[in-house]
N, C-alpha and C positions, 0 to 999 in steps of 0.2 A: 464300182457301179452298183447301184441298187437294183434289186429285182423283185421287191415286194411292193405292191400297190394296194391301197385301200380306197374304196369308193363308198360314199354314203350320201344321205340327203336329209333334209328336214322340210316339212311343208310349212308354208307361211299362214299365219292367222290374218295377216293384212290383205291377202289376196285369195279369199275363199272361192271355191267353185260356185257358180250360180245355183241356188237351191232347186231350180226347175230342171237341172241337167238330167237328160235321159242317157245314162251311161251305156245302156244296151245298144243304142243306135247312134251314138256320137261318131262323127266322121273323123277321118285322118287329121284334117286341119284343127278341129276342135281338140282332139286328143293330144296332138303334138304341141299346140301353141296356146290354147285357152284354158286348159285345166291343170290341176296339180302343181301349182306354183310354189316355189320355195327357194332353197339353196342346195348346192351340191358340194360335196367334199371329195377332193382328190388329193391323196397324200402318198408320197413315196419317200423312202428314207432321205431326209434332208430337204425335202421340198413339199410345201403345202400350197396347192393351187386351188384352194376353195373359193367359192363366191360368198358374198355377204350382202346381196342385193334384195333378197326376199321375193323376187318375181321370176326366177328362172323356171321355165317349164320342165319339171323334173323328168317326166316320162319322155319328153323330146330329147333331153340330154342323154338318157340311157339309150334310147333308140339311135340317136346320131352317133354316139360313141361306138356302138356295135357296127354301124355302117362304116365308120372311119377305120376300125380295126381291119375290116375286110378289104377296104380300099388300099390299105397299106400292104396288103398281101397279094396284090395283083401281079407283081413281077414274077415271071416264071422261075427265076432263080431262088425265090423265097428268101430264107435266112442266109443264103450265100450271096445275095445281091449286094454289090459294093455301091451301086448307085443309090443316092439318097431319095427315098420316096416320101412325099409330104402330103399333108392334108390339114385342113383347118376346121374346127368346130366353132361356128359363129353363134353369137347370142343376138337374136334378131331384134331385141329391144334396145341394143346399143351397138357400139362398134368394136367391142372386145372380142378376142378370139382365144381359143386354146389351140396351140400349134403343135402338130405331131410330125416328127421327122424320124423315119426308120432307115437305118443303115445296118446291113447284116441282120442280126436277130435282135437288135436293140432299138428301142423307141425313146426318143427324148420328147418330153411334153413341156411346153412353156405357156405361160399365161401373159397376154399383152397388158393386163391390168396390174401385174406384179413384175415389173421389169427388173427389179433387183433380186428376185427369188431365183435360186438356181433351178435348172430344169429337173423335172422328175425323169428318171431314167429307169426303164423297165424292159424286161424281155417281152418280145412280141407275143409269145404264147401265154405268158402270165397276164398281159393286158387283155388278150382275147378271152381268157377264162374269167377274169375279174369283171370285164364289161358284160359278158353274158350272165354271170351270176348276179351282178347288180341289176340288170334289166329284169330277170326272172324274180328276184327278191322284191324289187320295187313293185312289180305287178302283183305278187302275192299280198303285199301290204295293202295295195290299192283295192284288191278284191275283198279284203277284210273290211275296209271302210265303205266300199261301194260294190256289194255282191253282183249287181246287174252288169258291171263292167266285164265280168268273166264270160258273159254271154255275147259280147260284142265281136262280130266277125273280123273286124280289123285287128283286134287283140289276138284272136286265134291265129291269124296269119303271122303276126309279129312273134308270138310264142314259138310257132313252128319254125320260123326262119332263123331265129337266134336261140336254139336250144342250148342247154348247159353243155359244157365241154367236159 
């Protein structure tokens, strides 16, 4: 079983943010669904579950991934839980899903748009660390491009909620 996962993104030139965007006061909906579109890369040894659509809201992906990792950890038995815990990350612009299934301390990730691709298999702790690092690194990149974003209260809350592990 693999235990290393790599996450990345690229922003699309085809779907730029509106030039009049006020990043300092953008709301949750705008931050999650309307800005920072591109593609995301999810790779674990033997499985590449990346998108190639150009319109995936990258910040929303990072945010949702952190939420899902926490959702998969709600069983009081944690890594000892034999019951499979599942969660889906849906892409709102189409019907595709990333499916997560945790049993014991392992998480299998599959992509509905890649039915022949083997699942990515990663330790839950590694997924948590990588998801949070991905979110924080993505935010740092976005702050470099849009300095006013660092002053957005929604972003402050997000950064505090999903600190690096």
